[in-house]
C-alpha positions in Angstrom: -79.5 -8.7 100.2 -77.5 -7.1 97.2 -74.8 -9.8 96.3 -72.5 -8.0 94.5 -71.0 -9.8 91.2 -67.5 -8.9 89.4 -68.0 -8.4 85.6 -65.2 -9.1 83.3 -64.7 -7.7 80.2 -64.1 -11.0 77.5 -61.0 -10.3 75.4 -60.5 -11.1 72.1 -59.8 -14.7 71.3 -56.5 -15.9 69.7 -58.6 -16.8 66.5 -60.5 -13.2 66.6 -57.4 -11.6 66.8 -56.2 -13.4 63.9 -59.1 -12.5 61.9 -58.5 -8.5 62.9 -55.0 -8.6 61.7 -55.7 -10.3 58.5 -58.3 -7.5 58.0 -55.7 -4.9 58.5 -52.9 -6.3 56.4 -55.4 -6.7 53.5 -56.8 -3.2 53.7 -53.2 -1.6 54.1 -52.6 -3.9 51.0 -55.2 -2.3 48.9 -54.6 1.4 50.0 -51.3 1.6 48.4 -52.9 0.4 45.3 -55.8 2.8 45.3 -53.9 5.6 46.0 -51.5 5.1 43.0 -54.6 4.4 40.3 -55.7 7.7 41.8 -52.8 9.6 41.5 -52.1 8.2 37.8 -55.7 9.3 36.9 -55.0 12.5 38.4 -51.7 12.7 36.2 -53.7 11.6 33.1 -56.0 14.4 33.0 -53.2 17.0 34.0 -51.3 15.7 30.8 -54.6 16.1 28.7 -54.9 19.5 30.0 -51.6 20.2 29.2 -51.3 19.0 25.6 -54.5 21.1 25.1 -52.7 24.1 26.4 -49.8 23.3 24.1 -52.4 23.0 21.0 -53.6 26.7 21.7 -50.5 28.1 21.6 -49.7 26.2 18.6 -53.1 27.7 17.2 -51.8 31.1 18.0 -48.5 30.4 16.2 -50.2 29.7 13.2 -52.4 32.6 13.0 -49.4 34.5 12.4 -47.8 32.2 10.2 -50.3 31.8 7.1 -51.7 28.6 9.2 -48.4 27.1 9.4 -47.5 25.2 12.7 -43.7 25.3 13.5 -41.5 24.1 11.0 -38.2 24.3 9.4 -39.6 27.2 7.2 -40.9 29.2 9.9 -38.0 29.1 12.3 -35.8 31.6 10.5 -38.4 34.5 11.1 -38.2 33.6 15.1 -34.5 32.9 15.6 -31.3 34.0 13.3 -30.1 30.8 12.2 -33.3 28.8 13.2 -34.0 26.8 16.3 -32.9 23.2 15.5 -34.4 20.5 13.7 -33.2 17.3 15.9 -36.0 17.2 18.9 -39.7 18.3 19.3 -38.4 20.5 21.6 -36.4 22.7 18.9 -40.0 23.1 17.4 -41.8 23.9 20.4 -38.9 26.4 21.4 -40.4 28.7 18.4 -43.5 29.0 20.4 -41.4 31.0 23.0 -39.8 32.9 20.7 -42.8 34.2 18.6 -44.3 35.1 22.0 -47.1 32.9 21.8 -46.2 31.1 25.4 -44.2 31.6 28.3 -44.9 28.2 29.8 -42.3 25.6 30.0 -44.6 23.4 32.4 -47.0 22.6 29.6 -44.7 20.3 28.0 -43.7 18.2 30.8 -45.8 15.4 31.8 -45.5 13.6 35.1 -45.0 9.4 34.8 -43.0 10.3 31.5 -41.0 7.8 30.1 -38.7 10.3 28.1 -38.9 13.7 30.4 -36.9 14.2 33.3 -38.7 13.6 36.7 -38.2 17.4 37.9 -40.5 19.8 36.2 -38.7 22.6 34.1 -37.5 25.6 36.0 -39.5 28.2 33.8 -36.3 30.3 33.2 -36.4 31.4 30.0 -35.5 35.2 30.4 -32.4 37.1 31.0 -32.4 40.9 31.8 -36.4 40.6 30.5 -35.9 39.0 27.1 -36.2 35.6 26.0 -33.0 33.2 25.6 -33.4 30.8 23.1 -30.6 28.5 24.5 -32.8 28.5 28.3 -36.0 27.3 26.6 -36.8 23.6 26.6 -33.8 22.1 27.4 -32.8 18.6 27.6 -35.6 16.6 29.5 -38.3 19.6 29.7 -40.5 17.9 27.2 -42.5 15.1 26.9 -44.6 15.5 23.8 -43.6 14.3 20.1 -44.5 16.4 17.3 -45.4 15.8 13.9 -43.7 18.8 12.1 -44.6 20.3 8.5 -48.3 20.7 9.4 -51.2 23.4 8.8 -54.4 24.2 10.6 -56.0 23.6 7.3 -54.8 19.8 6.8 -56.7 16.7 7.7 -58.2 17.5 11.0 -57.8 13.8 12.2 -54.0 13.7 11.4 -52.0 13.8 14.8 -50.4 16.9 15.6 -48.7 16.4 19.3 -48.6 13.0 21.0 -47.2 11.0 23.8 -43.2 10.9 23.3 -40.8 8.1 23.5 -37.0 7.7 22.8 -35.6 9.0 19.7 -35.1 6.3 17.2 -37.2 3.7 18.8 -40.4 2.6 17.8 -42.9 2.2 21.1 -44.5 3.8 23.7 -43.8 2.8 27.2 -47.3 0.9 28.3 -46.9 1.7 31.8 -47.0 5.8 31.5 -50.8 5.4 30.9 -51.6 2.0 31.3 -51.3 0.7 27.6 -53.1 4.0 26.2 -51.2 7.1 24.4 -52.5 10.3 25.0 -53.2 11.8 21.1 -53.8 15.2 19.8 -55.2 16.1 16.5 -54.9 19.4 14.1 -58.9 19.6 15.0 -58.1 20.1 18.8 -59.2 16.6 19.7 -57.6 15.2 22.6 -57.9 11.5 23.8 -56.2 8.3 25.0 -55.9 5.6 22.6 -55.3 2.3 23.3 -52.2 0.3 22.5 -52.3 -2.6 20.4 -50.9 -5.4 22.7 -49.1 -7.4 20.0 -47.0 -4.2 18.7 -47.9 -1.1 20.8 -49.2 0.3 17.7 -51.9 2.6 18.0 -54.5 2.7 15.2 -57.2 4.5 13.5 -61.0 3.7 12.8 -59.5 1.7 10.1 -57.6 -0.3 11.8 -54.2 1.4 10.3 -51.0 2.8 12.4 -51.9 6.1 12.8 -48.1 6.8 12.1 -48.1 5.2 9.0 -48.7 6.1 5.3 -51.5 3.9 5.2 -53.8 5.4 7.8 -56.7 7.9 6.1 -55.4 10.9 7.7 -52.1 10.8 5.6 -53.3 10.1 1.9 -50.3 8.3 1.5 -48.1 10.7 3.3 -45.2 8.9 5.8 -45.7 10.4 8.8 -42.4 8.6 10.5 -40.4 10.9 8.0 -42.2 14.2 10.3 -42.0 12.8 13.6 -39.8 14.6 16.1 -39.4 12.8 19.5 -38.5 14.8 22.5 -34.8 15.2 23.8 -34.4 12.7 26.8 -33.9 13.7 30.0 -31.4 12.3 32.7 -32.2 8.8 33.4 -34.2 8.2 29.9 -31.0 8.4 27.6 -31.7 6.9 24.1 -31.8 3.2 23.6 -29.3 1.7 21.4 -30.5 0.4 18.1 -30.7 -2.8 17.8 -30.4 -3.6 14.0 -33.6 -3.6 12.3 -34.8 -0.8 9.9 -38.4 -1.0 8.5 -38.9 0.1 4.8 -40.2 3.3 6.0 -36.9 4.3 7.6 -38.0 3.6 11.1 -35.3 1.9 13.0 -36.9 -0.8 15.5 -36.0 -1.3 19.1 -36.1 -4.7 19.6 -34.5 -7.7 19.9 -34.6 -10.6 17.0 -35.2 -13.3 19.1 -36.7 -16.0 16.4 -38.4 -16.3 13.0 -41.9 -17.7 12.3 -42.9 -18.2 8.8 -43.0 -15.0 7.1 -42.6 -13.1 10.6 -39.7 -11.9 12.7 -40.3 -12.6 16.6 -38.9 -9.4 18.6 -38.5 -8.8 22.0 -39.2 -5.4 23.6 -37.3 -3.8 26.1 -40.5 -4.1 28.2 -40.6 -7.9 27.5 -43.3 -7.7 25.0 -42.8 -10.5 22.4 -44.3 -9.7 18.7 -44.4 -10.7 15.5 -43.1 -8.1 12.5 -43.6 -9.1 9.0 -40.3 -9.5 7.4 -41.5 -7.9 4.1 -42.2 -4.5 5.9 -38.1 -4.7 6.7 -36.1 -2.9 4.3 -33.5 -5.3 2.2 -30.3 -5.2 4.9 -32.8 -6.1 7.8 -34.6 -8.7 5.7 -31.0 -10.3 5.0 -30.1 -10.0 8.9 -33.3 -12.1 9.9 -32.7 -14.7 7.3 -29.3 -15.3 8.3 -30.5 -15.5 11.7 -32.9 -17.9 10.9 -30.6 -19.9 9.0 -28.2 -19.9 12.2 -30.7 -21.1 14.1 -31.7 -24.0 12.1 -27.8 -25.5 12.0 
């Protein structure tokens, strides 16, 4: 005799169900983080490629101007009255007027802390003729530019690099996870790590790449040659906090204390770092001393 037996499929117990839910939640939490990292890596690769494309345009320009990259001197040759001298946009604009590029997109970068959130419109012509006023408008540029250089200058000098807001002294650490894209005159383009204590980028001799002490500059002060991009909407220039270095660089940071011979400063991103008081100009040194005196009262 065949005896039929009813077999029932065993379901999940409450404990098993909770384990499954926990795993799903954990995976769901990991996925966005991994996707975000992958997107940032892709944006970084695209930004490096854009920087190299800008360098090609700069080198093409230099071949027609006795080795000079766009400067105040070359501006008159491409546009009557020049192209402006305030922002890096003003100098990059010369590359369009000279016919060395027609791409605004290579000057813009995703994740930029200074450019607009939307790519340039690529509209630079009216009636088939390039119009200076349409080229690289506000928010179209991410790159900072070091002016008054030639293709025969020291190859390790920075030529273009990540921009930051004009009249400030820091890069946005969130753009490339505490790294900065630097393209040199010799064409080398790489990401360089920011020093955590003050956000500076150092050369092989541990000198600030944008200081006169850096090996590449032979005592020349690059801070006076550096032009920042015209900030886009939502990335307006930050207010000046009141301290200025001896080189003339205005420091965007709040004075929150004094420790020995160092001023304790707080950046807008929350970083706290110590700045040598002796490296400030006379007026700023007085401001720091007054701050310390009031704190002791």
